[in-house]
ChimeraX commands (.cxc) that place a marker at each C-alpha (Angstrom):
marker #1 position 14.95,24.20,6.41 radius 0.5
marker #1 position 11.25,23.29,5.20 radius 0.5
marker #1 position 9.14,20.13,6.08 radius 0.5
marker #1 position 9.17,18.79,2.55 radius 0.5
marker #1 position 12.96,18.77,2.24 radius 0.5
marker #1 position 13.44,17.09,6.01 radius 0.5
marker #1 position 11.56,14.45,4.21 radius 0.5
marker #1 position 13.10,14.35,1.04 radius 0.5
marker #1 position 16.18,13.88,3.73 radius 0.5
marker #1 position 14.93,11.30,5.81 radius 0.5
marker #1 position 14.27,8.70,2.33 radius 0.5
marker #1 position 17.25,9.83,0.65 radius 0.5
marker #1 position 19.85,9.82,3.40 radius 0.5
marker #1 position 18.80,8.15,6.41 radius 0.5
marker #1 position 17.65,4.77,4.91 radius 0.5
marker #1 position 19.61,5.00,1.61 radius 0.5
marker #1 position 23.00,5.45,3.56 radius 0.5
marker #1 position 22.47,2.13,4.84 radius 0.5
marker #1 position 24.64,0.20,2.90 radius 0.5
marker #1 position 22.32,-2.73,2.04 radius 0.5
marker #1 position 24.74,-4.05,-0.88 radius 0.5
marker #1 position 26.83,-5.82,1.99 radius 0.5
marker #1 position 23.30,-7.88,2.77 radius 0.5
marker #1 position 23.90,-9.46,-1.01 radius 0.5
marker #1 position 27.41,-10.49,-0.54 radius 0.5
marker #1 position 26.97,-12.40,2.47 radius 0.5
marker #1 position 26.89,-16.32,1.92 radius 0.5
marker #1 position 23.71,-17.17,3.73 radius 0.5
marker #1 position 22.23,-15.26,0.56 radius 0.5
marker #1 position 24.15,-16.34,-2.06 radius 0.5
marker #1 position 22.04,-19.56,-2.45 radius 0.5
marker #1 position 19.23,-17.44,-3.43 radius 0.5
marker #1 position 20.76,-16.40,-7.43 radius 0.5
marker #1 position 20.25,-20.61,-8.07 radius 0.5
marker #1 position 16.36,-20.54,-7.03 radius 0.5
marker #1 position 14.01,-19.26,-10.41 radius 0.5
marker #1 position 12.31,-16.34,-9.76 radius 0.5
marker #1 position 8.80,-17.68,-9.78 radius 0.5
marker #1 position 9.67,-20.48,-7.77 radius 0.5
marker #1 position 11.30,-18.05,-5.23 radius 0.5
marker #1 position 7.74,-15.92,-5.39 radius 0.5
marker #1 position 5.41,-18.71,-4.77 radius 0.5
marker #1 position 7.40,-20.17,-2.04 radius 0.5
marker #1 position 7.67,-16.66,-0.31 radius 0.5
marker #1 position 3.56,-16.52,-0.79 radius 0.5
marker #1 position 3.68,-19.61,1.05 radius 0.5
marker #1 position 5.57,-18.46,3.94 radius 0.5
marker #1 position 3.67,-15.49,4.08 radius 0.5
marker #1 position 0.44,-17.12,4.09 radius 0.5
marker #1 position 1.89,-19.45,6.86 radius 0.5
marker #1 position 2.66,-16.73,8.77 radius 0.5
marker #1 position -1.24,-14.95,8.50 radius 0.5
marker #1 position -2.31,-18.49,9.26 radius 0.5
marker #1 position -0.32,-18.54,12.34 radius 0.5
marker #1 position -2.01,-15.14,13.42 radius 0.5
marker #1 position -5.60,-15.93,13.16 radius 0.5
marker #1 position -5.13,-18.51,16.23 radius 0.5
marker #1 position -4.03,-16.06,18.74 radius 0.5
marker #1 position -6.84,-13.46,19.93 radius 0.5
marker #1 position -6.41,-10.34,18.30 radius 0.5
marker #1 position -6.90,-8.04,21.43 radius 0.5
marker #1 position -3.91,-9.43,23.17 radius 0.5
marker #1 position -1.57,-10.04,20.56 radius 0.5
marker #1 position -2.01,-7.66,17.71 radius 0.5
marker #1 position 0.96,-5.07,18.41 radius 0.5
marker #1 position 3.21,-8.19,18.49 radius 0.5
marker #1 position 1.64,-9.65,15.43 radius 0.5
marker #1 position 1.88,-6.38,13.34 radius 0.5
marker #1 position 5.65,-6.38,14.08 radius 0.5
marker #1 position 6.02,-9.72,12.83 radius 0.5
marker #1 position 3.86,-9.92,9.63 radius 0.5
marker #1 position 5.83,-6.30,8.94 radius 0.5
marker #1 position 9.48,-8.38,9.26 radius 0.5
marker #1 position 7.73,-11.49,7.30 radius 0.5
marker #1 position 6.58,-9.14,4.49 radius 0.5
marker #1 position 9.64,-7.28,4.44 radius 0.5
marker #1 position 11.79,-10.73,4.53 radius 0.5
marker #1 position 9.92,-12.51,1.85 radius 0.5
marker #1 position 9.57,-9.54,-0.59 radius 0.5
marker #1 position 13.43,-9.35,-0.35 radius 0.5
marker #1 position 14.10,-12.79,-0.95 radius 0.5
marker #1 position 11.28,-12.83,-3.38 radius 0.5
marker #1 position 12.51,-10.10,-5.90 radius 0.5
marker #1 position 16.15,-10.00,-4.41 radius 0.5
marker #1 position 18.50,-8.96,-7.73 radius 0.5
marker #1 position 18.86,-5.73,-8.36 radius 0.5
marker #1 position 17.25,-3.76,-5.51 radius 0.5
marker #1 position 18.93,-0.34,-5.40 radius 0.5
marker #1 position 18.56,3.25,-3.95 radius 0.5
marker #1 position 14.94,4.03,-2.91 radius 0.5
marker #1 position 14.17,0.56,-4.20 radius 0.5
marker #1 position 14.88,-0.63,-0.58 radius 0.5
marker #1 position 11.61,1.73,0.37 radius 0.5
marker #1 position 9.42,1.61,-2.51 radius 0.5
marker #1 position 9.46,-1.80,-3.36 radius 0.5
marker #1 position 8.39,-3.15,0.06 radius 0.5
marker #1 position 5.74,-0.56,0.89 radius 0.5
marker #1 position 2.88,-2.53,-0.67 radius 0.5
marker #1 position 3.81,-6.10,0.44 radius 0.5
marker #1 position 3.89,-4.67,4.14 radius 0.5
marker #1 position 0.68,-2.70,3.97 radius 0.5
marker #1 position -1.47,-5.20,2.02 radius 0.5
marker #1 position -0.36,-8.12,4.77 radius 0.5
marker #1 position -1.13,-5.76,7.66 radius 0.5
marker #1 position -4.38,-4.54,6.17 radius 0.5
marker #1 position -5.43,-8.03,5.91 radius 0.5
marker #1 position -4.66,-9.20,9.10 radius 0.5
marker #1 position -6.54,-6.29,10.71 radius 0.5
marker #1 position -9.43,-7.02,8.40 radius 0.5
marker #1 position -9.92,-10.58,9.51 radius 0.5
marker #1 position -10.24,-8.93,13.17 radius 0.5
marker #1 position -13.46,-8.03,12.01 radius 0.5
marker #1 position -14.80,-11.35,10.57 radius 0.5
marker #1 position -15.76,-14.56,13.01 radius 0.5
marker #1 position -13.25,-16.43,14.04 radius 0.5
marker #1 position -13.92,-20.23,12.39 radius 0.5
marker #1 position -12.55,-22.29,9.71 radius 0.5
marker #1 position -15.38,-21.41,7.75 radius 0.5
marker #1 position -14.06,-17.46,7.37 radius 0.5
marker #1 position -10.36,-18.56,7.93 radius 0.5
marker #1 position -9.83,-20.98,4.67 radius 0.5
marker #1 position -11.77,-18.67,2.13 radius 0.5
marker #1 position -9.70,-15.57,3.71 radius 0.5
marker #1 position -6.12,-17.41,3.42 radius 0.5
marker #1 position -6.97,-18.33,-0.08 radius 0.5
marker #1 position -8.14,-14.71,-1.40 radius 0.5
marker #1 position -4.78,-13.50,0.92 radius 0.5
marker #1 position -2.36,-15.63,-1.02 radius 0.5
marker #1 position -3.58,-15.15,-4.38 radius 0.5
marker #1 position -3.21,-11.17,-3.44 radius 0.5
marker #1 position -0.01,-11.57,-2.10 radius 0.5
marker #1 position 1.16,-13.20,-5.02 radius 0.5
marker #1 position -0.12,-10.56,-6.97 radius 0.5
marker #1 position 1.58,-8.33,-5.18 radius 0.5
marker #1 position 4.80,-9.99,-5.17 radius 0.5
marker #1 position 4.51,-9.69,-8.73 radius 0.5
marker #1 position 4.15,-6.43,-9.51 radius 0.5
marker #1 position 6.87,-5.48,-7.32 radius 0.5
marker #1 position 9.20,-7.74,-9.30 radius 0.5
marker #1 position 7.92,-5.92,-12.34 radius 0.5
marker #1 position 8.64,-2.60,-11.01 radius 0.5
marker #1 position 12.27,-4.06,-9.69 radius 0.5
marker #1 position 13.18,-5.39,-12.88 radius 0.5
marker #1 position 12.48,-1.62,-14.69 radius 0.5
marker #1 position 10.72,-3.00,-17.65 radius 0.5
marker #1 position 10.15,-0.35,-20.01 radius 0.5
marker #1 position 6.88,1.57,-19.33 radius 0.5
marker #1 position 5.41,1.70,-22.69 radius 0.5
marker #1 position 4.87,-2.57,-22.34 radius 0.5
marker #1 position 2.09,-3.81,-21.61 radius 0.5
marker #1 position 3.57,-6.00,-18.93 radius 0.5
marker #1 position 4.46,-2.73,-17.08 radius 0.5
marker #1 position 0.80,-1.23,-17.46 radius 0.5
marker #1 position -0.91,-4.44,-16.18 radius 0.5
marker #1 position 1.19,-4.39,-13.38 radius 0.5
marker #1 position 0.78,-0.43,-12.75 radius 0.5
marker #1 position -2.69,-0.92,-13.23 radius 0.5
marker #1 position -3.14,-4.06,-10.70 radius 0.5
marker #1 position -0.78,-2.34,-8.40 radius 0.5
marker #1 position -3.36,0.65,-8.47 radius 0.5
marker #1 position -6.27,-1.45,-7.62 radius 0.5
marker #1 position -4.81,-3.32,-4.69 radius 0.5
marker #1 position -3.58,0.16,-3.34 radius 0.5
marker #1 position -7.50,1.09,-3.56 radius 0.5
marker #1 position -8.43,-1.73,-1.60 radius 0.5
marker #1 position -5.40,-1.29,1.46 radius 0.5
marker #1 position -7.19,2.26,1.61 radius 0.5
marker #1 position -11.08,0.75,1.86 radius 0.5
marker #1 position -9.80,-1.85,4.45 radius 0.5
marker #1 position -7.50,0.39,6.42 radius 0.5
marker #1 position -10.44,3.20,6.49 radius 0.5
marker #1 position -12.67,0.51,7.78 radius 0.5
marker #1 position -10.52,-0.67,10.34 radius 0.5
marker #1 position -9.32,2.47,11.71 radius 0.5
marker #1 position -12.81,4.03,12.05 radius 0.5
marker #1 position -13.85,0.76,13.31 radius 0.5
marker #1 position -11.53,1.21,16.37 radius 0.5
marker #1 position -13.62,4.44,17.42 radius 0.5
marker #1 position -10.77,6.47,17.79 radius 0.5
marker #1 position -10.52,10.28,18.26 radius 0.5
marker #1 position -11.76,12.12,15.07 radius 0.5
marker #1 position -7.89,13.79,15.18 radius 0.5
marker #1 position -6.39,10.17,15.43 radius 0.5
marker #1 position -8.44,8.60,12.31 radius 0.5
marker #1 position -7.56,11.85,10.17 radius 0.5
marker #1 position -3.49,11.43,11.23 radius 0.5
marker #1 position -3.70,7.67,10.62 radius 0.5
marker #1 position -5.40,7.82,7.45 radius 0.5
marker #1 position -3.49,10.90,6.32 radius 0.5
marker #1 position -0.50,8.80,6.66 radius 0.5
marker #1 position -1.45,5.89,5.13 radius 0.5
marker #1 position -2.08,8.05,2.20 radius 0.5
marker #1 position 1.43,9.42,2.16 radius 0.5
marker #1 position 3.12,6.09,2.18 radius 0.5
marker #1 position 1.32,4.35,-0.81 radius 0.5
marker #1 position 1.22,7.57,-2.68 radius 0.5
marker #1 position 4.79,7.44,-2.34 radius 0.5
marker #1 position 4.57,3.94,-3.72 radius 0.5
marker #1 position 2.31,4.93,-6.43 radius 0.5
marker #1 position 4.12,8.07,-7.85 radius 0.5
marker #1 position 7.43,6.44,-7.49 radius 0.5
marker #1 position 6.17,3.48,-10.01 radius 0.5
marker #1 position 5.06,6.42,-12.65 radius 0.5
marker #1 position 8.74,6.94,-13.19 radius 0.5
marker #1 position 10.41,4.48,-10.99 radius 0.5
marker #1 position 13.65,6.88,-10.52 radius 0.5
marker #1 position 16.61,5.83,-8.32 radius 0.5
marker #1 position 16.37,8.76,-5.72 radius 0.5
marker #1 position 13.59,11.16,-4.81 radius 0.5
marker #1 position 13.66,15.02,-4.88 radius 0.5
marker #1 position 11.85,17.96,-3.47 radius 0.5
marker #1 position 8.95,17.67,-6.41 radius 0.5
marker #1 position 8.45,14.17,-5.62 radius 0.5
marker #1 position 7.55,14.65,-1.93 radius 0.5
marker #1 position 5.25,18.01,-2.62 radius 0.5
marker #1 position 3.47,15.55,-4.63 radius 0.5
marker #1 position 3.07,13.23,-1.89 radius 0.5
marker #1 position 1.91,16.47,0.45 radius 0.5
marker #1 position -0.76,17.20,-2.40 radius 0.5
marker #1 position -2.26,14.18,-2.00 radius 0.5
marker #1 position -2.22,13.19,1.44 radius 0.5
marker #1 position -3.14,16.53,3.29 radius 0.5
marker #1 position -6.41,16.85,1.74 radius 0.5
marker #1 position -7.26,13.78,2.21 radius 0.5
marker #1 position -6.25,13.96,6.03 radius 0.5
marker #1 position -8.82,16.89,5.77 radius 0.5
marker #1 position -11.36,14.66,3.86 radius 0.5
marker #1 position -10.88,12.23,6.43 radius 0.5
marker #1 position -11.26,14.81,9.31 radius 0.5
marker #1 position -14.66,16.10,7.70 radius 0.5
marker #1 position -15.94,12.19,7.25 radius 0.5
marker #1 position -15.54,11.92,11.42 radius 0.5
marker #1 position -18.12,14.33,11.55 radius 0.5
marker #1 position -20.79,13.44,9.32 radius 0.5
marker #1 position -23.23,10.34,10.37 radius 0.5
marker #1 position -22.64,7.22,8.00 radius 0.5
marker #1 position -21.84,3.84,8.29 radius 0.5
marker #1 position -18.51,2.85,8.54 radius 0.5
marker #1 position -18.38,1.03,5.09 radius 0.5
marker #1 position -20.14,3.83,3.29 radius 0.5
marker #1 position -17.30,6.34,4.79 radius 0.5
marker #1 position -14.38,4.04,3.75 radius 0.5
marker #1 position -15.79,3.71,0.40 radius 0.5
marker #1 position -16.19,7.88,0.22 radius 0.5
marker #1 position -12.62,8.31,1.35 radius 0.5
marker #1 position -11.39,5.67,-1.28 radius 0.5
marker #1 position -13.14,7.14,-3.74 radius 0.5
marker #1 position -11.28,10.56,-2.74 radius 0.5
marker #1 position -8.00,8.55,-2.77 radius 0.5
marker #1 position -8.54,6.86,-6.18 radius 0.5
marker #1 position -9.60,10.43,-7.85 radius 0.5
marker #1 position -6.81,12.52,-6.49 radius 0.5
marker #1 position -3.81,10.26,-7.04 radius 0.5
marker #1 position -5.25,9.22,-10.20 radius 0.5
marker #1 position -5.02,12.92,-11.19 radius 0.5
marker #1 position -1.64,13.03,-9.84 radius 0.5
marker #1 position -0.12,10.25,-11.36 radius 0.5
marker #1 position -1.56,11.28,-14.81 radius 0.5
marker #1 position -0.19,14.49,-14.52 radius 0.5
marker #1 position 3.48,13.00,-13.61 radius 0.5
marker #1 position 3.25,10.80,-16.26 radius 0.5
marker #1 position 2.35,13.79,-18.92 radius 0.5
marker #1 position -1.26,12.07,-19.64 radius 0.5
marker #1 position -3.34,14.53,-17.77 radius 0.5
marker #1 position -6.07,15.26,-20.37 radius 0.5
marker #1 position -9.47,16.62,-19.95 radius 0.5
marker #1 position -11.34,13.38,-20.46 radius 0.5
marker #1 position -8.81,11.87,-17.64 radius 0.5
marker #1 position -10.13,14.27,-15.28 radius 0.5
marker #1 position -13.41,13.97,-16.18 radius 0.5
marker #1 position -13.18,10.26,-15.41 radius 0.5
marker #1 position -11.40,10.66,-12.35 radius 0.5
marker #1 position -13.96,13.30,-10.75 radius 0.5
marker #1 position -17.04,11.63,-12.18 radius 0.5
marker #1 position -16.17,8.60,-10.10 radius 0.5
marker #1 position -15.63,10.52,-7.06 radius 0.5
marker #1 position -18.91,12.64,-7.69 radius 0.5
marker #1 position -21.03,9.49,-8.25 radius 0.5
marker #1 position -19.86,7.93,-4.85 radius 0.5
marker #1 position -20.51,11.41,-3.14 radius 0.5
marker #1 position -23.81,11.54,-4.46 radius 0.5
marker #1 position -24.79,7.82,-2.77 radius 0.5
marker #1 position -23.37,9.06,0.21 radius 0.5
marker #1 position -25.41,11.59,0.77 radius 0.5
marker #1 position -28.51,9.60,0.03 radius 0.5
marker #1 position -27.25,7.17,2.78 radius 0.5
marker #1 position -27.02,10.26,5.54 radius 0.5
marker #1 position -29.34,10.16,8.36 radius 0.5
marker #1 position -29.45,13.16,9.80 radius 0.5
marker link #1:1,2 radius 0.2
marker link #1:2,3 radius 0.2
marker link #1:3,4 radius 0.2
marker link #1:4,5 radius 0.2
marker link #1:5,6 radius 0.2
marker link #1:6,7 radius 0.2
marker link #1:7,8 radius 0.2
marker link #1:8,9 radius 0.2
marker link #1:9,10 radius 0.2
marker link #1:10,11 radius 0.2
marker link #1:11,12 radius 0.2
marker link #1:12,13 radius 0.2
marker link #1:13,14 radius 0.2
marker link #1:14,15 radius 0.2
marker link #1:15,16 radius 0.2
marker link #1:16,17 radius 0.2
marker link #1:17,18 radius 0.2
marker link #1:18,19 radius 0.2
marker link #1:19,20 radius 0.2
marker link #1:20,21 radius 0.2
marker link #1:21,22 radius 0.2
marker link #1:22,23 radius 0.2
marker link #1:23,24 radius 0.2
marker link #1:24,25 radius 0.2
marker link #1:25,26 radius 0.2
marker link #1:26,27 radius 0.2
marker link #1:27,28 radius 0.2
marker link #1:28,29 radius 0.2
marker link #1:29,30 radius 0.2
marker link #1:30,31 radius 0.2
marker link #1:31,32 radius 0.2
marker link #1:32,33 radius 0.2
marker link #1:33,34 radius 0.2
marker link #1:34,35 radius 0.2
marker link #1:35,36 radius 0.2
marker link #1:36,37 radius 0.2
marker link #1:37,38 radius 0.2
marker link #1:38,39 radius 0.2
marker link #1:39,40 radius 0.2
marker link #1:40,41 radius 0.2
marker link #1:41,42 radius 0.2
marker link #1:42,43 radius 0.2
marker link #1:43,44 radius 0.2
marker link #1:44,45 radius 0.2
marker link #1:45,46 radius 0.2
marker link #1:46,47 radius 0.2
marker link #1:47,48 radius 0.2
marker link #1:48,49 radius 0.2
marker link #1:49,50 radius 0.2
marker link #1:50,51 radius 0.2
marker link #1:51,52 radius 0.2
marker link #1:52,53 radius 0.2
marker link #1:53,54 radius 0.2
marker link #1:54,55 radius 0.2
marker link #1:55,56 radius 0.2
marker link #1:56,57 radius 0.2
marker link #1:57,58 radius 0.2
marker link #1:58,59 radius 0.2
marker link #1:59,60 radius 0.2
marker link #1:60,61 radius 0.2
marker link #1:61,62 radius 0.2
marker link #1:62,63 radius 0.2
marker link #1:63,64 radius 0.2
marker link #1:64,65 radius 0.2
marker link #1:65,66 radius 0.2
marker link #1:66,67 radius 0.2
marker link #1:67,68 radius 0.2
marker link #1:68,69 radius 0.2
marker link #1:69,70 radius 0.2
marker link #1:70,71 radius 0.2
marker link #1:71,72 radius 0.2
marker link #1:72,73 radius 0.2
marker link #1:73,74 radius 0.2
marker link #1:74,75 radius 0.2
marker link #1:75,76 radius 0.2
marker link #1:76,77 radius 0.2
marker link #1:77,78 radius 0.2
marker link #1:78,79 radius 0.2
marker link #1:79,80 radius 0.2
marker link #1:80,81 radius 0.2
marker link #1:81,82 radius 0.2
marker link #1:82,83 radius 0.2
marker link #1:83,84 radius 0.2
marker link #1:84,85 radius 0.2
marker link #1:85,86 radius 0.2
marker link #1:86,87 radius 0.2
marker link #1:87,88 radius 0.2
marker link #1:88,89 radius 0.2
marker link #1:89,90 radius 0.2
marker link #1:90,91 radius 0.2
marker link #1:91,92 radius 0.2
marker link #1:92,93 radius 0.2
marker link #1:93,94 radius 0.2
marker link #1:94,95 radius 0.2
marker link #1:95,96 radius 0.2
marker link #1:96,97 radius 0.2
marker link #1:97,98 radius 0.2
marker link #1:98,99 radius 0.2
marker link #1:99,100 radius 0.2
marker link #1:100,101 radius 0.2
marker link #1:101,102 radius 0.2
marker link #1:102,103 radius 0.2
marker link #1:103,104 radius 0.2
marker link #1:104,105 radius 0.2
marker link #1:105,106 radius 0.2
marker link #1:106,107 radius 0.2
marker link #1:107,108 radius 0.2
marker link #1:108,109 radius 0.2
marker link #1:109,110 radius 0.2
marker link #1:110,111 radius 0.2
marker link #1:111,112 radius 0.2
marker link #1:112,113 radius 0.2
marker link #1:113,114 radius 0.2
marker link #1:114,115 radius 0.2
marker link #1:115,116 radius 0.2
marker link #1:116,117 radius 0.2
marker link #1:117,118 radius 0.2
marker link #1:118,119 radius 0.2
marker link #1:119,120 radius 0.2
marker link #1:120,121 radius 0.2
marker link #1:121,122 radius 0.2
marker link #1:122,123 radius 0.2
marker link #1:123,124 radius 0.2
marker link #1:124,125 radius 0.2
marker link #1:125,126 radius 0.2
marker link #1:126,127 radius 0.2
marker link #1:127,128 radius 0.2
marker link #1:128,129 radius 0.2
marker link #1:129,130 radius 0.2
marker link #1:130,131 radius 0.2
marker link #1:131,132 radius 0.2
marker link #1:132,133 radius 0.2
marker link #1:133,134 radius 0.2
marker link #1:134,135 radius 0.2
marker link #1:135,136 radius 0.2
marker link #1:136,137 radius 0.2
marker link #1:137,138 radius 0.2
marker link #1:138,139 radius 0.2
marker link #1:139,140 radius 0.2
marker link #1:140,141 radius 0.2
marker link #1:141,142 radius 0.2
marker link #1:142,143 radius 0.2
marker link #1:143,144 radius 0.2
marker link #1:144,145 radius 0.2
marker link #1:145,146 radius 0.2
marker link #1:146,147 radius 0.2
marker link #1:147,148 radius 0.2
marker link #1:148,149 radius 0.2
marker link #1:149,150 radius 0.2
marker link #1:150,151 radius 0.2
marker link #1:151,152 radius 0.2
marker link #1:152,153 radius 0.2
marker link #1:153,154 radius 0.2
marker link #1:154,155 radius 0.2
marker link #1:155,156 radius 0.2
marker link #1:156,157 radius 0.2
marker link #1:157,158 radius 0.2
marker link #1:158,159 radius 0.2
marker link #1:159,160 radius 0.2
marker link #1:160,161 radius 0.2
marker link #1:161,162 radius 0.2
marker link #1:162,163 radius 0.2
marker link #1:163,164 radius 0.2
marker link #1:164,165 radius 0.2
marker link #1:165,166 radius 0.2
marker link #1:166,167 radius 0.2
marker link #1:167,168 radius 0.2
marker link #1:168,169 radius 0.2
marker link #1:169,170 radius 0.2
marker link #1:170,171 radius 0.2
marker link #1:171,172 radius 0.2
marker link #1:172,173 radius 0.2
marker link #1:173,174 radius 0.2
marker link #1:174,175 radius 0.2
marker link #1:175,176 radius 0.2
marker link #1:176,177 radius 0.2
marker link #1:177,178 radius 0.2
marker link #1:178,179 radius 0.2
marker link #1:179,180 radius 0.2
marker link #1:180,181 radius 0.2
marker link #1:181,182 radius 0.2
marker link #1:182,183 radius 0.2
marker link #1:183,184 radius 0.2
marker link #1:184,185 radius 0.2
marker link #1:185,186 radius 0.2
marker link #1:186,187 radius 0.2
marker link #1:187,188 radius 0.2
marker link #1:188,189 radius 0.2
marker link #1:189,190 radius 0.2
marker link #1:190,191 radius 0.2
marker link #1:191,192 radius 0.2
marker link #1:192,193 radius 0.2
marker link #1:193,194 radius 0.2
marker link #1:194,195 radius 0.2
marker link #1:195,196 radius 0.2
marker link #1:196,197 radius 0.2
marker link #1:197,198 radius 0.2
marker link #1:198,199 radius 0.2
marker link #1:199,200 radius 0.2
marker link #1:200,201 radius 0.2
marker link #1:201,202 radius 0.2
marker link #1:202,203 radius 0.2
marker link #1:203,204 radius 0.2
marker link #1:204,205 radius 0.2
marker link #1:205,206 radius 0.2
marker link #1:206,207 radius 0.2
marker link #1:207,208 radius 0.2
marker link #1:208,209 radius 0.2
marker link #1:209,210 radius 0.2
marker link #1:210,211 radius 0.2
marker link #1:211,212 radius 0.2
marker link #1:212,213 radius 0.2
marker link #1:213,214 radius 0.2
marker link #1:214,215 radius 0.2
marker link #1:215,216 radius 0.2
marker link #1:216,217 radius 0.2
marker link #1:217,218 radius 0.2
marker link #1:218,219 radius 0.2
marker link #1:219,220 radius 0.2
marker link #1:220,221 radius 0.2
marker link #1:221,222 radius 0.2
marker link #1:222,223 radius 0.2
marker link #1:223,224 radius 0.2
marker link #1:224,225 radius 0.2
marker link #1:225,226 radius 0.2
marker link #1:226,227 radius 0.2
marker link #1:227,228 radius 0.2
marker link #1:228,229 radius 0.2
marker link #1:229,230 radius 0.2
marker link #1:230,231 radius 0.2
marker link #1:231,232 radius 0.2
marker link #1:232,233 radius 0.2
marker link #1:233,234 radius 0.2
marker link #1:234,235 radius 0.2
marker link #1:235,236 radius 0.2
marker link #1:236,237 radius 0.2
marker link #1:237,238 radius 0.2
marker link #1:238,239 radius 0.2
marker link #1:239,240 radius 0.2
marker link #1:240,241 radius 0.2
marker link #1:241,242 radius 0.2
marker link #1:242,243 radius 0.2
marker link #1:243,244 radius 0.2
marker link #1:244,245 radius 0.2
marker link #1:245,246 radius 0.2
marker link #1:246,247 radius 0.2
marker link #1:247,248 radius 0.2
marker link #1:248,249 radius 0.2
marker link #1:249,250 radius 0.2
marker link #1:250,251 radius 0.2
marker link #1:251,252 radius 0.2
marker link #1:252,253 radius 0.2
marker link #1:253,254 radius 0.2
marker link #1:254,255 radius 0.2
marker link #1:255,256 radius 0.2
marker link #1:256,257 radius 0.2
marker link #1:257,258 radius 0.2
marker link #1:258,259 radius 0.2
marker link #1:259,260 radius 0.2
marker link #1:260,261 radius 0.2
marker link #1:261,262 radius 0.2
marker link #1:262,263 radius 0.2
marker link #1:263,264 radius 0.2
marker link #1:264,265 radius 0.2
marker link #1:265,266 radius 0.2
marker link #1:266,267 radius 0.2
marker link #1:267,268 radius 0.2
marker link #1:268,269 radius 0.2
marker link #1:269,270 radius 0.2
marker link #1:270,271 radius 0.2
marker link #1:271,272 radius 0.2
marker link #1:272,273 radius 0.2
marker link #1:273,274 radius 0.2
marker link #1:274,275 radius 0.2
marker link #1:275,276 radius 0.2
marker link #1:276,277 radius 0.2
marker link #1:277,278 radius 0.2
marker link #1:278,279 radius 0.2
marker link #1:279,280 radius 0.2
marker link #1:280,281 radius 0.2
marker link #1:281,282 radius 0.2
marker link #1:282,283 radius 0.2
marker link #1:283,284 radius 0.2
marker link #1:284,285 radius 0.2
marker link #1:285,286 radius 0.2
marker link #1:286,287 radius 0.2
marker link #1:287,288 radius 0.2
marker link #1:288,289 radius 0.2
view
């Protein structure tokens, strides 16, 4: 059995066999149906922001593992309450990827900032606005609007923008840890695979994923893993390396999702390749051998 089939079974059989519908029937969650969705999204943004605020008062080096787990659980719960209705199939995975990774990425990014109220307050404001936007796009994907509508197109574009931001932040944070080149490339490749799973799913919003879908994720994540490995040996600043890696993700994922959406025209390829080449030229000009 091939590696791709193992991954496909992981998403379709192991996680999706869990009977999440039982959770919807519990009385503890019935009250959610009576709360307007916009109110729930605002309230859950506030709850997530409170969890993030709490994490900023603890020393990162001693508690980061604990708070990564806490933020993961809080992000999943707040997303669940915010969207709630109609979650089915692979949505139990895909809908929660961006809220979780966005929260963890911003938490790790805050560890690189000075710990003071002058940075804490603007950070929390920006995080709250970003998380609210992530929940809005997640809700649009959940309700399954017609993909020809402007609402879906706007949500998809915003989601892609947030994905690029998450990739950039994760790259900066991982490279700043000064880990081995193997661990750097593995972690960045894994993050690219997870994000591409959510991105490619959002193109067609299928209820299940197949072998072809997993192939697209591997086609993106494997070359980017090798690109991350290459960047580890080039003398450049962390910000420039993060910019180069983000450009690689933007270009390759943009080409693949347009192929999935049957919109891969020559001008689309030129646009994404041009962005990547432009960034690489900037990177080459900043290298100090």
